[in-house]
C-alpha positions in Angstrom: 125.3 -39.2 -57.1 122.8 -36.2 -57.1 125.2 -33.4 -58.0 122.9 -30.8 -58.8 122.4 -30.0 -55.2 126.4 -29.3 -54.4 128.3 -26.0 -55.6 131.4 -27.3 -57.8 134.3 -25.5 -56.9 137.6 -26.2 -58.9 141.0 -25.5 -57.3 143.3 -23.2 -59.2 145.7 -26.0 -60.1 142.5 -27.4 -62.0 141.7 -24.3 -63.6 145.1 -23.5 -65.2 145.7 -26.4 -66.2 143.0 -29.3 -67.1 140.1 -27.1 -67.5 141.8 -24.7 -69.9 143.4 -27.5 -71.7 140.1 -29.3 -72.0 138.1 -26.5 -72.7 135.6 -27.1 -69.7 133.6 -24.9 -67.9 131.3 -25.7 -64.4 128.6 -26.4 -66.3 130.2 -28.9 -68.3 132.0 -30.3 -65.1 128.6 -30.5 -63.6 127.2 -32.9 -66.6 130.2 -35.2 -66.3 129.9 -35.9 -62.9 126.2 -36.6 -63.2 126.9 -39.1 -66.0 130.2 -40.5 -65.4 131.2 -43.6 -63.0 131.8 -42.5 -59.8 134.4 -44.3 -57.5 135.2 -43.7 -53.5 138.8 -43.4 -53.0 139.1 -42.6 -49.6 137.1 -41.0 -46.4 136.3 -37.9 -48.5 137.9 -38.3 -51.7 136.5 -39.7 -55.3 137.6 -40.2 -58.5 135.0 -39.8 -61.6 136.3 -41.9 -64.8 135.0 -40.5 -68.3 135.5 -41.5 -71.6 136.5 -38.2 -74.0 139.3 -38.5 -75.9 140.7 -41.8 -74.7 140.0 -41.6 -71.0 139.9 -38.8 -68.6 139.6 -38.7 -64.4 138.6 -36.0 -61.9 139.7 -36.2 -58.9 137.4 -34.1 -55.8 136.5 -34.1 -52.5 133.0 -33.7 -51.0 132.4 -31.2 -48.4 128.9 -31.9 -47.0 128.5 -29.3 -44.3 129.1 -26.5 -47.4 127.3 -28.7 -49.6 130.3 -28.6 -52.1 132.1 -30.3 -54.6 136.1 -29.3 -54.8 137.9 -30.4 -57.6 141.2 -31.2 -56.8 143.1 -32.1 -60.3 142.5 -34.2 -63.3 144.1 -36.9 -65.3 144.5 -38.4 -69.0 145.4 -41.8 -70.0 143.8 -44.9 -71.6 
């Protein structure tokens, strides 16, 4: 998936929770989305899995009309 042509917009929940906890910024999210395994789990919803301190997941929606990736939430686990 070519993430470079999309604007990344995280939700308030993701910014105040997961981004703060993980210490990420928008560029780090872009790099993660470009290099991670992405699976489609709904009509517009996707999950990106990546290994970092165990396993982490980012759940997001792609809006083709506005060329935007809206990050809903994240998760940690093994």
